[in-house]
Backbone as JSON, one array per atom type, in Angstrom:
{
  "sequence": "XXXXXXXXXXXXXXXXXXXXXXXXXXXXXXXXXXXXXXXXXXXXXXXXXXXXXXXXXXXXXXXXXXXXXXXXXXXXXXXXXXXXXXXXXXXXXXXXXXXXXXXXXXXXXXXXXXXXXXXXXXXXXXXXXXXXXXXXXXXXXXXXXXXXXXXXXXXXXXXXXXXXXXXXXXXXXXXXXXXXXXXXXXXXXXXXXXXXXXXXXXXXXXXXXXXXXXXXXXXXXXXXXXXXXXXXXXXXXXXX",
  "N": [[-7.22, 66.8, 26.48], [-4.91, 64.26, 26.2], [-3.94, 62.45, 23.49], [-2.33, 59.62, 22.94], [-0.4, 58.0, 20.68], [-0.11, 54.61, 20.12], [1.86, 51.8, 19.27], [1.95, 48.44, 18.16], [4.32, 46.06, 19.05], [6.27, 44.43, 16.67], [6.25, 40.95, 16.05], [9.07, 38.93, 16.8], [11.24, 37.9, 14.22], [11.17, 34.55, 13.3], [13.83, 32.27, 13.93], [15.29, 30.52, 11.46], [16.63, 27.42, 10.34], [19.65, 27.13, 8.46], [19.28, 25.65, 5.58], [21.06, 24.97, 3.65], [23.26, 24.28, 4.99], [22.92, 21.81, 6.01], [23.87, 18.37, 6.3], [24.71, 16.07, 3.65], [23.22, 13.08, 3.52], [24.59, 9.87, 3.27], [23.95, 7.42, 0.73], [23.55, 3.84, 0.22], [26.76, 2.56, 0.52], [27.86, 5.03, 0.1], [29.4, 8.17, 1.11], [29.2, 10.71, 3.5], [29.57, 14.23, 3.07], [31.43, 17.04, 4.42], [29.75, 18.54, 7.08], [29.83, 20.72, 8.68], [28.72, 22.83, 11.28], [26.32, 21.51, 11.57], [26.64, 18.83, 11.78], [25.57, 16.83, 13.36], [23.02, 16.45, 12.56], [21.29, 14.52, 10.58], [19.86, 13.27, 7.54], [17.88, 10.56, 6.64], [16.74, 7.95, 4.47], [13.38, 6.71, 4.7], [11.56, 3.73, 4.95], [8.59, 3.29, 3.07], [5.06, 2.67, 2.7], [2.37, 0.25, 3.06], [1.5, -0.57, 6.37], [2.52, -3.54, 7.9], [3.25, -4.98, 10.23], [5.09, -5.66, 13.26], [8.54, -6.04, 13.62], [11.07, -8.39, 14.79], [12.9, -6.86, 16.15], [11.43, -4.82, 17.09], [10.91, -2.81, 15.33], [8.82, -1.15, 12.9], [7.37, -2.88, 10.11], [7.0, -2.45, 6.73], [5.29, -2.58, 3.55], [5.78, -1.78, 0.27], [3.2, -1.27, -1.84], [2.63, -0.61, -4.48], [3.71, 1.09, -7.49], [5.46, 3.08, -10.01], [5.84, 1.03, -11.84], [4.36, -2.21, -12.6], [3.34, -4.34, -9.88], [3.89, -7.44, -8.31], [2.66, -9.6, -5.92], [2.98, -12.35, -3.8], [1.2, -14.5, -1.62], [1.48, -16.94, 0.74], [-0.68, -18.85, 2.31], [-3.63, -18.45, 4.35], [-6.8, -17.2, 3.08], [-7.76, -15.05, 4.49], [-5.74, -13.18, 4.95], [-5.5, -11.95, 2.52], [-7.78, -10.37, 2.46], [-7.12, -8.6, 4.46], [-4.93, -7.25, 3.31], [-6.29, -6.1, 1.15], [-8.0, -4.36, 2.48], [-6.17, -2.51, 3.53], [-4.98, -1.59, 1.2], [-7.11, -0.23, -0.01], [-7.34, 1.77, 1.89], [-5.07, 3.26, 1.36], [-5.68, 4.51, -0.97], [-6.14, 2.97, -3.24], [-8.07, 1.39, -5.85], [-9.72, -1.57, -5.5], [-10.08, -4.82, -6.78], [-11.59, -7.77, -5.9], [-11.1, -11.03, -6.53], [-12.64, -13.9, -6.03], [-13.5, -17.06, -4.45], [-15.18, -17.09, -2.34], [-17.35, -14.96, -1.93], [-19.08, -14.07, 0.11], [-17.51, -13.82, 2.36], [-16.35, -11.41, 2.06], [-18.24, -9.51, 2.52], [-18.66, -7.7, 4.87], [-16.36, -6.06, 4.61], [-16.69, -5.06, 2.04], [-18.99, -3.5, 2.4], [-17.97, -1.47, 3.97], [-16.02, -0.32, 2.35], [-17.26, 0.56, 0.05], [-17.55, 1.87, -3.22], [-14.89, 1.58, -3.76], [-14.09, -1.0, -3.6], [-14.51, -3.91, -5.4], [-16.16, -6.92, -5.58], [-15.94, -10.06, -7.02], [-16.36, -13.02, -9.09], [-15.25, -13.2, -11.49], [-12.95, -11.45, -13.04], [-12.78, -10.39, -15.55], [-11.72, -8.17, -18.08], [-9.14, -7.02, -16.66], [-7.02, -4.34, -15.55], [-10.01, -2.39, -14.76], [-9.68, 0.21, -15.46], [-6.96, 2.4, -16.35], [-4.12, 2.41, -14.11], [-3.16, 4.92, -11.72], [-1.1, 7.32, -10.03], [-1.31, 7.59, -6.4], [-3.87, 9.76, -5.29], [-4.24, 10.88, -7.72], [-6.42, 11.1, -10.34], [-8.2, 8.1, -10.76], [-6.58, 6.68, -9.1], [-4.29, 4.07, -7.85], [-4.6, 0.69, -9.15], [-5.68, -2.4, -7.92], [-5.59, -5.94, -7.74], [-6.82, -8.57, -5.94], [-6.65, -11.91, -5.45], [-7.92, -15.11, -4.54], [-8.21, -17.41, -5.91], [-7.4, -20.71, -7.13], [-6.08, -20.79, -9.63], [-3.51, -18.86, -10.9], [-3.02, -15.33, -11.71], [-2.38, -14.36, -15.12], [0.71, -13.68, -16.96], [0.47, -11.23, -18.28], [-1.3, -9.78, -16.77], [-1.54, -7.04, -14.65], [0.72, -5.62, -15.47], [0.84, -2.95, -16.01], [1.52, 0.53, -15.18], [1.31, 1.55, -11.76], [-0.26, -0.57, -10.87], [-1.28, -3.44, -9.04], [-1.0, -6.85, -8.25], [-2.17, -9.38, -6.21], [-1.75, -12.63, -5.17], [-3.24, -15.05, -3.29], [-2.65, -18.06, -1.84], [-2.36, -21.49, -0.8], [-0.31, -23.05, -1.75], [2.06, -22.34, -4.19], [1.26, -22.39, -7.62], [2.79, -24.6, -9.97], [5.13, -23.52, -12.44], [4.06, -20.97, -12.72], [3.6, -17.77, -14.01], [3.15, -15.52, -12.47], [4.38, -16.13, -10.05], [7.04, -16.2, -10.6], [9.91, -14.72, -9.81], [8.64, -12.75, -8.02], [7.73, -9.53, -6.65], [7.38, -9.42, -3.95], [6.98, -11.8, -1.31], [4.87, -13.25, 0.99], [4.87, -15.3, 3.8], [2.79, -17.13, 5.71], [3.35, -18.36, 8.25], [5.02, -21.13, 9.92], [4.11, -23.55, 8.95], [3.95, -23.33, 6.26], [6.43, -23.57, 5.19], [7.44, -25.56, 3.48], [6.12, -24.86, 1.21], [7.18, -22.45, 0.34], [9.76, -23.05, -0.38], [10.04, -24.19, -3.09], [9.61, -21.84, -4.46], [11.35, -19.74, -3.61], [13.65, -20.96, -2.74], [15.89, -23.1, -0.7], [16.96, -21.71, 1.56], [15.06, -19.76, 2.16], [13.01, -21.47, 2.83], [14.04, -22.62, 5.19], [14.15, -20.39, 6.87], [11.43, -19.78, 7.05], [10.54, -22.09, 8.32], [11.51, -21.66, 10.85], [9.84, -19.89, 12.07], [8.09, -18.56, 14.81], [5.07, -19.19, 16.7], [2.47, -17.19, 15.52], [4.12, -15.51, 14.07], [5.09, -14.19, 10.88], [6.67, -14.27, 7.63], [8.3, -12.0, 5.48], [9.46, -11.78, 2.31], [11.66, -10.13, 0.18], [13.4, -8.8, -2.73], [15.62, -7.5, -1.57], [16.07, -8.74, 0.85], [14.89, -10.36, 3.89], [12.19, -10.2, 6.26], [11.06, -10.89, 9.54], [8.04, -10.88, 11.23], [5.34, -9.86, 13.41], [2.0, -9.65, 12.66], [0.16, -6.6, 12.86], [-3.01, -5.97, 13.71], [-5.81, -4.05, 13.79], [-8.61, -3.72, 16.09], [-10.9, -2.75, 14.74], [-10.37, -3.51, 12.14], [-10.42, -6.28, 12.4], [-13.13, -6.76, 12.84], [-14.11, -6.24, 10.32], [-12.94, -8.15, 8.75], [-13.77, -10.65, 9.5], [-16.66, -12.14, 8.9], [-20.02, -12.09, 10.32]],
  "CA": [[-7.0, 65.36, 26.58], [-3.78, 63.82, 25.39], [-4.08, 61.19, 22.76], [-0.99, 59.13, 22.66], [-0.42, 56.93, 19.67], [0.68, 53.43, 20.5], [2.12, 50.83, 18.2], [2.27, 47.09, 18.63], [5.65, 45.58, 18.68], [6.24, 43.34, 15.71], [6.86, 39.72, 16.6], [10.43, 38.69, 16.33], [11.34, 36.98, 13.08], [11.68, 33.26, 13.79], [15.13, 31.86, 13.43], [15.16, 29.31, 10.66], [17.94, 26.82, 10.07], [20.22, 27.28, 7.13], [19.16, 24.32, 5.0], [22.24, 24.67, 2.83], [24.34, 23.79, 5.86], [22.64, 20.46, 6.45], [24.74, 17.41, 5.62], [24.16, 15.14, 2.68], [23.31, 11.74, 4.09], [25.03, 8.94, 2.22], [23.18, 6.23, 0.4], [24.35, 2.62, 0.42], [28.11, 2.6, -0.03], [28.33, 6.38, -0.08], [29.97, 8.81, 2.29], [28.7, 12.07, 3.65], [30.57, 15.27, 3.04], [31.54, 17.82, 5.64], [28.48, 19.18, 7.38], [30.05, 21.88, 9.53], [28.11, 22.85, 12.61], [25.12, 20.69, 11.59], [27.07, 17.46, 11.51], [24.8, 15.86, 14.12], [21.67, 16.42, 12.02], [21.39, 13.78, 9.33], [18.61, 12.85, 6.92], [17.97, 9.2, 6.16], [15.5, 7.48, 3.83], [12.49, 5.92, 5.55], [10.71, 2.85, 4.14], [7.19, 3.7, 3.02], [4.15, 1.65, 2.21], [1.35, -0.13, 4.02], [2.05, -1.18, 7.58], [2.19, -4.95, 8.06], [3.38, -5.42, 11.61], [6.28, -5.28, 14.03], [9.6, -7.02, 13.49], [11.63, -8.95, 16.02], [13.63, -5.81, 16.85], [10.49, -3.8, 17.52], [10.74, -1.82, 14.28], [7.69, -1.43, 12.02], [7.66, -3.48, 8.81], [6.06, -1.96, 5.73], [5.36, -3.15, 2.22], [5.4, -0.85, -0.79], [2.27, -2.1, -2.6], [2.54, -0.26, -5.89], [4.67, 2.09, -7.93], [5.36, 3.4, -11.43], [5.78, -0.22, -12.61], [3.46, -3.18, -12.01], [3.84, -5.04, -8.7], [3.33, -8.77, -8.09], [2.84, -10.05, -4.54], [2.47, -13.69, -3.52], [0.93, -14.78, -0.21], [1.3, -18.37, 1.01], [-1.43, -18.96, 3.55], [-5.09, -18.39, 4.32], [-7.35, -16.09, 2.31], [-8.02, -13.92, 5.38], [-4.71, -12.16, 4.8], [-5.82, -11.2, 1.31], [-8.75, -9.34, 2.82], [-6.4, -7.59, 5.21], [-4.19, -6.42, 2.35], [-7.26, -5.32, 0.39], [-8.45, -3.28, 3.37], [-5.13, -1.48, 3.64], [-4.81, -1.0, -0.12], [-8.17, 0.77, -0.15], [-7.02, 2.89, 2.79], [-4.02, 4.09, 0.77], [-6.16, 5.17, -2.18], [-6.26, 2.08, -4.39], [-9.33, 0.75, -6.18], [-9.39, -2.98, -5.38], [-10.98, -5.86, -7.28], [-11.38, -9.04, -5.21], [-11.49, -12.18, -7.33], [-12.7, -14.84, -4.92], [-14.48, -18.15, -4.42], [-16.06, -16.88, -1.19], [-17.73, -13.53, -1.86], [-19.75, -13.72, 1.38], [-16.48, -13.46, 3.34], [-15.96, -10.03, 1.8], [-19.4, -8.63, 2.67], [-18.44, -6.56, 5.77], [-15.35, -5.16, 4.06], [-17.3, -4.38, 0.89], [-19.9, -2.47, 2.88], [-17.17, -0.35, 4.5], [-15.19, 0.3, 1.31], [-18.08, 1.16, -0.99], [-17.17, 1.67, -4.63], [-13.44, 1.34, -3.89], [-13.86, -2.45, -3.59], [-15.41, -4.7, -6.23], [-16.02, -8.34, -5.29], [-16.43, -10.78, -8.19], [-15.72, -14.3, -9.38], [-14.71, -13.09, -12.85], [-12.41, -10.09, -13.15], [-12.88, -9.9, -16.91], [-10.53, -7.46, -18.58], [-8.63, -6.2, -15.55], [-7.84, -3.48, -14.68], [-11.11, -1.73, -15.45], [-9.2, 1.5, -15.94], [-5.51, 2.47, -16.1], [-3.71, 2.85, -12.79], [-2.57, 6.25, -11.6], [-0.48, 7.55, -8.72], [-2.27, 7.95, -5.35], [-4.3, 11.14, -5.31], [-4.35, 11.34, -9.1], [-7.44, 10.37, -11.08], [-8.83, 7.0, -10.02], [-5.6, 6.09, -8.21], [-3.76, 2.76, -8.21], [-5.54, -0.42, -9.33], [-5.16, -3.61, -7.28], [-6.35, -7.17, -7.87], [-6.52, -9.55, -4.89], [-7.35, -13.14, -5.82], [-7.63, -16.33, -3.8], [-8.5, -18.55, -6.77], [-6.21, -21.55, -7.32], [-5.38, -20.41, -10.85], [-2.9, -17.54, -10.71], [-3.15, -14.4, -12.83], [-1.4, -14.53, -16.19], [1.84, -12.74, -16.96], [0.09, -9.91, -18.79], [-2.12, -9.08, -15.79], [-0.8, -6.25, -13.69], [1.99, -5.11, -15.99], [0.78, -1.51, -16.18], [1.98, 1.38, -14.07], [0.42, 1.73, -10.61], [-1.16, -1.71, -10.71], [-0.77, -4.44, -8.11], [-1.72, -8.13, -8.25], [-1.88, -10.19, -5.04], [-2.31, -13.98, -5.27], [-3.21, -15.71, -1.99], [-2.83, -19.48, -2.08], [-1.58, -22.28, 0.16], [0.89, -23.52, -2.44], [2.18, -21.66, -5.47], [1.15, -23.3, -8.76], [4.04, -24.8, -10.72], [5.28, -22.82, -13.72], [3.21, -19.79, -12.73], [4.32, -16.54, -14.35], [3.02, -14.57, -11.36], [5.27, -16.5, -8.97], [8.44, -16.15, -11.04], [10.55, -13.47, -9.37], [7.68, -11.75, -7.54], [8.32, -8.4, -5.94], [7.31, -9.72, -2.51], [6.29, -13.03, -0.94], [4.54, -13.35, 2.41], [4.66, -16.68, 4.25], [1.97, -16.9, 6.9], [3.58, -19.32, 9.3], [6.0, -22.19, 9.69], [3.5, -24.67, 8.24], [4.07, -23.11, 4.81], [7.85, -23.57, 4.83], [7.67, -26.4, 2.31], [5.51, -24.22, 0.05], [8.01, -21.36, -0.15], [11.03, -23.57, -0.88], [10.1, -24.23, -4.56], [9.51, -20.49, -5.03], [12.49, -18.89, -3.27], [14.85, -21.74, -2.42], [15.95, -23.75, 0.62], [17.21, -20.77, 2.66], [13.76, -19.19, 2.51], [12.27, -22.51, 3.53], [14.56, -22.77, 6.55], [13.71, -19.24, 7.66], [10.0, -19.94, 7.31], [10.38, -23.18, 9.29], [11.91, -21.18, 12.18], [8.87, -18.91, 12.56], [7.35, -18.9, 16.02], [3.62, -19.05, 16.58], [2.05, -15.8, 15.35], [5.04, -14.79, 13.21], [5.07, -14.42, 9.44], [7.9, -13.83, 6.98], [8.19, -11.19, 4.28], [10.65, -11.9, 1.47], [11.8, -9.19, -0.92], [14.74, -8.96, -3.33], [16.67, -6.97, -0.72], [16.24, -9.48, 2.1], [13.69, -10.92, 4.51], [11.8, -9.7, 7.57], [10.15, -11.7, 10.34], [7.21, -9.91, 11.93], [4.02, -10.23, 13.91], [1.05, -8.7, 12.08], [-0.6, -5.7, 13.71], [-4.36, -5.87, 13.18], [-6.64, -3.26, 14.7], [-9.93, -4.32, 16.35], [-11.85, -2.38, 13.69], [-10.09, -4.35, 10.98], [-10.88, -7.64, 12.71], [-14.59, -6.82, 12.65], [-14.39, -6.2, 8.89], [-12.34, -9.29, 8.07], [-14.46, -11.88, 9.89], [-18.12, -11.91, 8.85], [-20.84, -12.74, 11.32]],
  "C": [[-5.87, 64.96, 25.66], [-4.09, 62.45, 24.78], [-2.71, 60.7, 22.38], [-1.09, 57.91, 21.73], [0.5, 55.79, 20.12], [0.81, 52.5, 19.31], [2.44, 49.48, 18.82], [3.65, 46.68, 18.16], [5.51, 44.4, 17.72], [6.87, 42.09, 16.32], [8.23, 39.49, 16.0], [10.41, 37.67, 15.19], [11.9, 35.65, 13.57], [13.01, 32.91, 13.14], [14.98, 30.53, 12.71], [16.55, 28.75, 10.37], [18.37, 27.06, 8.64], [20.24, 25.89, 6.48], [20.38, 23.97, 4.14], [23.38, 24.12, 3.67], [24.1, 22.37, 6.34], [23.5, 19.47, 5.67], [23.99, 16.61, 4.57], [24.33, 13.74, 3.23], [23.67, 10.75, 2.99], [24.01, 7.86, 1.96], [24.04, 5.02, 0.65], [25.71, 2.73, -0.26], [28.66, 3.99, -0.21], [28.95, 6.93, 1.18], [29.5, 10.24, 2.33], [29.85, 13.06, 3.62], [30.6, 16.02, 4.36], [30.25, 18.59, 5.87], [28.64, 20.39, 8.29], [29.35, 21.73, 10.86], [26.85, 21.99, 12.69], [25.43, 19.22, 11.42], [26.24, 16.43, 12.25], [23.35, 15.78, 13.65], [21.73, 15.77, 10.65], [20.0, 13.37, 8.84], [18.8, 11.45, 6.34], [16.67, 8.79, 5.49], [14.7, 6.59, 4.77], [11.63, 5.03, 4.66], [9.25, 3.3, 4.21], [6.35, 2.56, 2.51], [3.08, 1.35, 3.25], [2.0, -0.85, 5.2], [1.58, -2.62, 7.67], [2.22, -5.38, 9.52], [4.68, -4.96, 12.22], [7.3, -6.4, 13.96], [10.14, -7.46, 14.83], [12.41, -7.91, 16.81], [12.72, -4.71, 17.37], [10.24, -2.73, 16.48], [9.53, -2.17, 13.42], [8.16, -2.01, 10.69], [6.58, -3.05, 7.84], [6.28, -2.67, 4.41], [4.91, -2.11, 1.22], [4.49, -1.59, -1.78], [2.17, -1.77, -4.07], [3.55, 0.84, -6.2], [4.52, 2.34, -9.41], [5.36, 2.18, -12.34], [4.83, -1.18, -11.9], [4.12, -3.94, -10.87], [3.12, -6.36, -8.53], [3.69, -9.24, -6.69], [2.23, -11.44, -4.4], [2.3, -13.88, -2.02], [0.67, -16.28, -0.07], [0.61, -18.51, 2.35], [-2.92, -18.84, 3.31], [-5.58, -17.11, 3.63], [-7.66, -14.86, 3.17], [-7.01, -12.81, 5.18], [-4.91, -11.35, 3.53], [-6.82, -10.1, 1.59], [-8.09, -8.23, 3.62], [-5.63, -6.66, 4.27], [-5.14, -5.55, 1.54], [-7.75, -4.13, 1.2], [-7.43, -2.15, 3.41], [-4.8, -0.85, 2.29], [-5.87, 0.06, -0.38], [-7.85, 2.0, 0.69], [-5.94, 3.8, 2.23], [-4.42, 4.67, -0.58], [-6.32, 4.29, -3.4], [-7.71, 1.66, -4.6], [-9.04, -0.74, -6.3], [-10.49, -3.84, -5.99], [-10.62, -7.16, -6.57], [-11.95, -10.15, -6.07], [-11.46, -13.39, -6.42], [-13.75, -15.92, -5.12], [-15.48, -17.98, -3.29], [-16.49, -15.44, -1.05], [-18.4, -13.14, -0.56], [-18.75, -13.31, 2.46], [-16.08, -11.99, 3.22], [-17.08, -9.04, 2.09], [-19.16, -7.47, 3.64], [-17.43, -5.55, 5.21], [-15.91, -4.38, 2.88], [-18.23, -3.27, 1.32], [-19.14, -1.25, 3.38], [-16.43, 0.4, 3.4], [-16.0, 0.94, 0.19], [-17.57, 0.85, -2.39], [-15.68, 1.43, -4.82], [-13.11, -0.14, -3.91], [-14.94, -3.12, -4.42], [-15.14, -6.17, -5.97], [-16.68, -9.11, -6.43], [-15.78, -12.15, -8.27], [-15.18, -14.34, -10.79], [-14.25, -11.65, -13.05], [-12.52, -9.52, -14.56], [-11.59, -9.28, -17.39], [-10.05, -6.52, -17.48], [-7.31, -5.6, -15.96], [-8.95, -2.79, -15.45], [-10.74, -0.36, -16.0], [-7.7, 1.58, -15.63], [-5.2, 2.95, -14.68], [-3.08, 4.23, -12.84], [-1.98, 6.37, -10.2], [-1.54, 7.9, -7.68], [-2.59, 9.43, -5.38], [-4.47, 11.7, -6.69], [-5.38, 10.49, -9.83], [-8.1, 9.31, -10.22], [-7.85, 6.29, -9.09], [-5.09, 4.75, -8.67], [-4.88, 1.73, -8.35], [-4.92, -1.69, -8.75], [-6.14, -4.76, -7.5], [-5.89, -8.13, -6.78], [-7.33, -10.8, -5.21], [-6.93, -14.3, -4.93], [-8.02, -17.57, -4.6], [-7.24, -19.4, -6.95], [-5.4, -21.17, -8.55], [-4.8, -19.02, -10.7], [-3.18, -16.62, -11.89], [-2.07, -14.66, -13.87], [-0.32, -13.47, -16.14], [1.42, -11.34, -17.37], [-0.72, -9.1, -17.78], [-1.23, -8.32, -14.82], [0.55, -5.74, -14.16], [2.01, -3.59, -16.1], [1.28, -0.75, -14.96], [0.89, 1.51, -13.02], [-0.66, 0.66, -10.56], [-0.48, -2.75, -9.83], [-1.64, -5.69, -8.2], [-1.24, -8.94, -7.06], [-2.54, -11.55, -5.22], [-2.11, -14.66, -3.92], [-3.56, -17.18, -2.2], [-1.99, -20.26, -1.07], [-0.3, -22.83, -0.45], [0.92, -22.9, -3.82], [2.08, -22.67, -6.61], [2.48, -23.4, -9.51], [3.98, -24.03, -12.04], [4.35, -21.61, -13.83], [4.04, -18.55, -13.03], [4.27, -15.54, -13.19], [4.05, -14.84, -10.27], [6.73, -16.58, -9.39], [9.0, -14.77, -10.73], [9.52, -12.42, -8.96], [8.39, -10.65, -6.78], [8.3, -8.61, -4.43], [6.55, -11.02, -2.32], [6.09, -13.02, 0.57], [4.24, -14.8, 2.74], [4.0, -16.61, 5.62], [2.11, -18.0, 7.94], [4.52, -20.43, 8.91], [5.42, -23.36, 8.9], [3.58, -24.52, 6.73], [5.53, -23.08, 4.36], [8.11, -24.4, 3.59], [7.06, -25.81, 1.06], [6.38, -23.11, -0.51], [9.32, -21.85, -0.75], [11.07, -23.66, -2.4], [10.09, -22.85, -5.2], [10.79, -19.71, -4.83], [13.74, -19.65, -2.85], [14.89, -22.23, -0.99], [16.21, -22.78, 1.78], [15.91, -20.12, 3.12], [12.92, -20.22, 3.26], [12.73, -22.69, 4.96], [14.13, -21.6, 7.43], [12.23, -19.38, 8.01], [9.76, -21.02, 8.36], [10.71, -22.72, 10.71], [10.91, -20.21, 12.78], [8.18, -19.43, 13.81], [5.86, -18.71, 15.78], [3.25, -17.57, 16.51], [2.96, -14.98, 14.48], [4.78, -15.13, 11.74], [6.37, -13.88, 8.86], [7.56, -13.05, 5.72], [9.51, -11.27, 3.52], [10.57, -10.89, 0.34], [13.18, -9.34, -1.52], [15.88, -8.48, -2.45], [16.89, -7.73, 0.56], [14.9, -9.96, 2.63], [13.46, -10.28, 5.86], [10.89, -10.72, 8.23], [9.35, -10.73, 11.21], [5.97, -10.58, 12.49], [3.02, -9.2, 13.37], [0.35, -7.87, 13.16], [-1.97, -5.5, 13.07], [-5.23, -5.16, 14.2], [-7.99, -3.95, 14.93], [-10.95, -3.98, 15.27], [-11.63, -3.2, 12.43], [-10.6, -5.77, 11.21], [-12.37, -7.78, 12.46], [-14.96, -6.82, 11.18], [-13.92, -7.47, 8.18], [-13.05, -10.6, 8.38], [-15.96, -11.63, 9.9], [-18.85, -12.63, 9.97], [-20.59, -12.24, 12.73]]
}
């Protein structure tokens, strides 16, 4: 009997691109160098953060909610949007404290978020623990408040901490509302409320919002968008 030894053919080594040949994509005001044969393959920065909705051009609009420095966000409108932001902050790894006059409105969301969401009418010495990068330790710390009195200047100054104040009109001489990192205007009816905060141009843009649109103002510019809210989120945001 002949025993013939057989060997399996080794799979072909996959062809990998030469990463050193990829072009350097320019930043603002920059210019890309020669990219050779890979000139049609460019890398561009992509905005990151929590998804808010869809802009007028159909592009997604995101908001970076925290970072190595403290972040202050102002929301002009109804408290419901504060619960939406809290829901998405928890989803990205933040521990959220809700400082609210209506704790019952937070009951469904609190049941879903567990220990990642604390609902109270007195935040005490916030944050309860230092903030950390997502995936590290206890993660970022966020405070969402719908109380008329805004947080003080010292609140939310630490790294990886975020303070969100949701109110129909920004209190005068509020430290939180002086040069905030982002302001959300939840409809044209709040155009007169954003003017004292960001000026007449912001007021005019807010006044032009169509039904269902909101405006996001940041130091780099403004976006008009329609919020994208999933059915599962709706069930958590509206009790009963």
